[in-house]
VOGU-3710 file (C-alpha; in Angstrom, 3 decimals, decimal comma):
1> xxxxxxxxxx> -79,929/-48,492/22,997  -82,809/-46,040/22,858  -82,274/-42,334/22,266  -85,090/-39,900/23,073  -85,163/-36,545/21,288  -87,367/-33,922/22,910  -88,909/-31,130/20,854  -88,614/-33,526/17,927  -91,031/-31,689/15,630  -88,991/-28,476/15,823
11> xxxxxxxxxx> -86,454/-27,593/13,130  -83,438/-28,541/15,233  -84,843/-31,664/16,901  -86,186/-33,004/13,619  -82,857/-32,389/11,932  -81,030/-34,336/14,655  -83,327/-37,291/14,046  -82,662/-37,145/10,297  -78,923/-37,307/11,034  -79,319/-40,169/13,515
21> xxxxxxxxxx> -81,275/-42,180/10,934  -78,174/-42,199/8,745  -76,243/-44,269/11,290  -78,686/-46,077/13,613  -82,011/-47,903/13,111  -85,249/-45,976/13,513  -86,251/-48,509/16,174  -83,600/-47,006/18,467  -84,975/-43,459/18,196  -87,886/-42,054/20,184
31> xxxxxxxxxx> -89,463/-38,657/19,499  -90,873/-36,886/22,543  -93,335/-34,238/21,346  -96,054/-32,043/22,795  -98,352/-32,529/19,804  -98,286/-36,137/18,622  -100,367/-35,335/15,534  -97,569/-33,147/14,184  -95,126/-36,064/14,286  -96,797/-38,260/11,656
41> xxxxxxxxxx> -93,832/-37,893/9,279  -91,474/-39,208/11,953  -93,764/-42,130/12,724  -93,802/-43,027/9,022  -90,012/-43,308/9,191  -90,321/-45,909/11,932  -89,524/-43,571/14,824  -91,588/-44,185/17,958  -93,535/-41,068/18,927  -94,409/-40,354/22,552
51> xxxxxxxxxx> -96,275/-37,478/24,144  -94,123/-35,247/26,321  -95,055/-31,772/27,551  -92,423/-29,775/29,437  -95,134/-28,460/31,762  -96,218/-32,006/32,636  -93,667/-33,975/34,656  -95,526/-37,273/34,355  -95,769/-37,067/30,564  -92,043/-36,387/30,321
61> xxxxxxxxxx> -91,200/-39,258/32,656  -93,341/-41,608/30,563  -91,714/-40,397/27,348  -88,276/-41,204/28,834  -89,156/-44,789/29,806  -86,297/-47,219/29,023  -84,197/-44,466/27,416  -80,448/-44,861/27,602  -79,837/-41,340/26,278  -81,893/-38,162/26,039
71> xxxxxxxxxx> -81,283/-35,132/23,884  -83,019/-32,421/25,874  -83,742/-29,569/23,480  -84,303/-26,355/25,440  -87,834/-24,958/25,424  -88,826/-21,964/23,286  -90,924/-20,049/25,836  -90,041/-16,359/26,077  -90,899/-16,183/29,802  -87,560/-17,102/31,357
81> xxxxxxxxxx> -88,957/-17,924/34,801  -91,547/-20,246/33,268  -88,887/-21,760/31,056  -86,711/-22,626/34,071  -89,703/-24,350/35,680  -90,344/-26,322/32,484  -86,708/-27,340/32,265  -86,720/-28,489/35,900  -89,642/-30,787/35,073  -87,700/-32,337/32,207
91> xxxxxxxxxx> -84,542/-32,819/34,276  -86,440/-34,368/37,191  -88,331/-36,661/34,829  -85,119/-37,840/33,157  -83,556/-38,588/36,524  -86,608/-40,422/37,845  -86,996/-42,419/34,619  -83,458/-43,739/35,009  -81,971/-42,094/31,949  -78,264/-42,911/31,675
101> xxxxxxxxxx> -77,036/-39,837/29,799  -78,525/-36,368/29,255  -77,324/-34,177/26,390  -78,685/-30,648/26,743  -78,734/-27,794/24,230  -77,260/-24,958/26,253  -75,734/-21,602/25,226  -72,137/-20,968/24,201  -69,860/-19,493/26,887  -72,910/-19,207/29,139
111> xxxxxxxxxx> -70,927/-18,636/32,347  -69,740/-15,219/31,169  -72,610/-14,278/28,861  -74,691/-11,178/29,536  -77,662/-12,308/27,428  -80,731/-13,046/29,568  -81,310/-16,450/27,993  -77,881/-17,572/29,212  -79,180/-17,513/32,805  -81,877/-20,021/31,866
121> xxxxxxxxxx> -79,305/-22,337/30,358  -76,908/-22,074/33,278  -79,744/-22,814/35,709  -80,634/-25,882/33,656  -77,024/-27,044/33,516  -76,765/-26,851/37,310  -80,049/-28,745/37,662  -78,696/-31,513/35,441  -75,418/-31,630/37,373  -77,386/-32,012/40,620
131> xxxxxxxxxx> -78,965/-35,280/39,409  -75,675/-37,130/39,171  -76,661/-38,370/35,721  -73,806/-38,201/33,179  -74,301/-35,204/30,913  -73,044/-33,464/27,812  -73,719/-29,754/27,450  -74,052/-28,798/23,791  -73,492/-25,092/24,198  -74,863/-23,844/20,903
141> xxxxxxxxxx> -74,118/-20,511/19,293  -76,879/-18,268/18,014  -78,299/-19,765/14,824  -76,848/-18,266/11,660  -80,173/-18,719/9,887  -81,677/-16,118/12,212  -79,445/-13,557/10,494  -78,927/-15,156/7,095  -82,344/-15,881/5,628  -84,670/-14,806/2,837
151> xxxxxxxxxx> -84,884/-11,299/4,325  -81,465/-10,659/2,790  -83,329/-10,257/-0,504  -84,660/-6,996/0,914  -81,111/-5,803/1,543  -80,213/-6,687/-2,036  -83,197/-4,660/-3,244  -82,321/-1,569/-1,186  -78,536/-1,943/-1,373  -78,272/-1,695/2,412
161> xxxxxxxxxx> -77,929/-4,160/5,270  -79,009/-2,132/8,289  -77,903/-3,180/11,792  -76,675/-1,772/15,082  -73,999/-4,480/15,341  -71,182/-2,029/14,633  -67,931/-3,937/14,099  -69,020/-6,795/16,333  -68,228/-10,364/15,311  -70,748/-13,185/15,230
171> xxxxxxxxxx> -69,792/-16,806/15,917  -73,130/-18,111/14,622  -73,547/-21,601/13,157  -76,355/-23,152/11,126  -78,903/-25,378/12,832  -77,882/-28,137/10,440  -74,263/-28,046/11,648  -75,366/-27,999/15,276  -77,642/-30,981/14,615  -74,681/-32,841/13,117
181> xxxxxxxxxx> -72,732/-32,188/16,311  -75,581/-33,455/18,493  -75,883/-36,639/16,422  -72,121/-37,190/16,712  -72,291/-36,918/20,502  -75,369/-39,156/20,821  -73,832/-41,939/18,726  -70,237/-41,507/19,847  -68,236/-42,426/22,915  -66,346/-40,447/25,544
191> xxxxxxxxxx> -68,623/-37,397/25,739  -69,883/-37,893/29,286  -69,567/-34,961/31,691  -68,165/-32,634/29,049  -69,219/-29,203/27,787  -68,749/-28,178/24,156  -68,918/-24,591/22,951  -70,327/-25,164/19,482  -69,462/-21,926/17,716  -67,956/-20,842/14,434
201> xxxxxxxxxx> -64,150/-20,996/14,626  -64,091/-18,036/12,193  -66,537/-15,376/13,443  -67,698/-12,856/10,851  -68,837/-9,245/10,933  -71,826/-7,750/9,156  -69,379/-5,833/6,988  -68,145/-9,225/5,781  -71,706/-10,479/5,406  -72,632/-7,507/3,202
211> xxxxxxxxxx> -69,569/-8,184/1,028  -70,588/-11,813/0,549  -74,184/-10,812/-0,196  -72,841/-8,404/-2,834  -70,721/-11,162/-4,368  -73,507/-13,738/-4,424  -76,256/-11,395/-5,631  -74,133/-9,453/-8,099  -75,470/-6,207/-6,629  -73,650/-3,836/-4,306
221> xxxxxxxxxx> -74,877/-4,105/-0,736  -73,322/-2,010/2,030  -73,574/-2,426/5,775  -75,291/0,628/7,214  -74,296/0,970/10,877  -76,902/2,674/13,045  -77,475/3,242/16,761  -79,684/1,098/18,982  -82,517/3,664/18,899  -82,167/4,135/15,147
231> xxxxxxxxxx> -82,397/0,384/14,695  -85,596/0,243/16,700  -87,064/3,046/14,586  -86,034/1,262/11,398  -87,556/-2,056/12,469  -90,732/-0,350/13,636  -91,068/1,463/10,327  -90,948/-1,815/8,391  -93,901/-3,043/10,412  -92,439/-5,334/13,046
241> xxxxxxxxxx> -94,273/-5,509/16,399  -92,681/-3,794/19,411  -91,552/-7,003/21,213  -89,804/-8,240/18,055  -88,198/-4,838/17,551  -86,773/-4,919/21,076  -85,566/-8,502/20,646  -83,752/-7,942/17,339  -82,203/-4,620/18,288  -81,175/-6,097/21,627
251> xxxxxxxxxx> -79,457/-9,097/20,049  -77,652/-6,821/17,608  -76,491/-4,670/20,516  -74,978/-7,656/22,299  -73,118/-8,507/19,093  -71,761/-4,954/18,979  -70,605/-5,339/22,586  -68,555/-8,427/21,726  -70,908/-10,993/23,247  -70,626/-13,345/20,259
261> xxxxxxxxxx> -66,972/-12,960/19,310  -65,487/-15,858/21,298  -64,288/-18,884/19,380  -63,725/-22,571/19,981  -62,668/-25,597/17,947  -65,201/-27,890/19,640  -67,592/-27,895/16,672  -64,787/-28,512/14,177  -63,522/-31,399/16,278  -66,962/-33,020/16,183
271> xxxxxxxxxx> -68,058/-32,469/12,569  -65,174/-30,895/10,671  -65,381/-27,432/9,104  -68,817/-25,842/9,558  -70,726/-24,491/6,571  -68,993/-21,423/5,164  -70,575/-17,958/5,075  -70,808/-17,857/1,275  -72,735/-21,116/1,094  -75,153/-19,935/3,780
281> xxxxxxx> -75,829/-16,765/1,812  -76,274/-18,748/-1,391  -78,820/-20,949/0,336  -80,679/-17,937/1,711  -80,801/-16,151/-1,640  -81,291/-19,412/-3,565  -78,363/-18,348/-5,760
//
């Protein structure tokens, strides 16, 4: 058995490989990467490194040679139309290389989602279905570490966690937990032609997050709820560039609208209880 991981030098792809190495030999793992030089650490672990660029069909097909399974990690490009074209290259290459099973990192509850990126993932899912190759759609939540990171130290300093999320709930999960789920699917049986919504079974609000930050830091931190425009002003005033301001405020707005409140037990069934909110905050604040 050979398992190819695309995007293997990224945080998520690399983490999946680290989990796979706990249960299968390095000789059964192949890292498909755009920049081979950045994969030296993986090569030192005994993982075969192959060049694979999502824009280059032939390179992807070569990187998939003799692969029984592929973990196709979605591309990071912000241009959604370009991203769909890149993904089509990967899917076609996997089909033409004779891959036996494609696991793809999609987006949770994508069929009903209103977030733009969900359209990219649904288009990719349909492309994979059209190949006839057995698939598993790992429909990941938004990453919790996007919201729970070292920037929380700034909220501790000011005593305020400012967002336009309102009372919206967030079903976010850490990249580490999602990587565990991917490794479980790649090394397990019975996952063909299934879709898993890998979300937190206990969504949390930013009110709850501020309470946990207060507990962990020992300093009172309140959740300051602002409007969409006020959030953009706030982010602009702290020096973030306009595209980032729009992205963050936009994500927060979808949370406020209930986009990320849906739950599922799929993740729990694969890995057990995901990392709890308090531990994530402790890790972010190094408490």
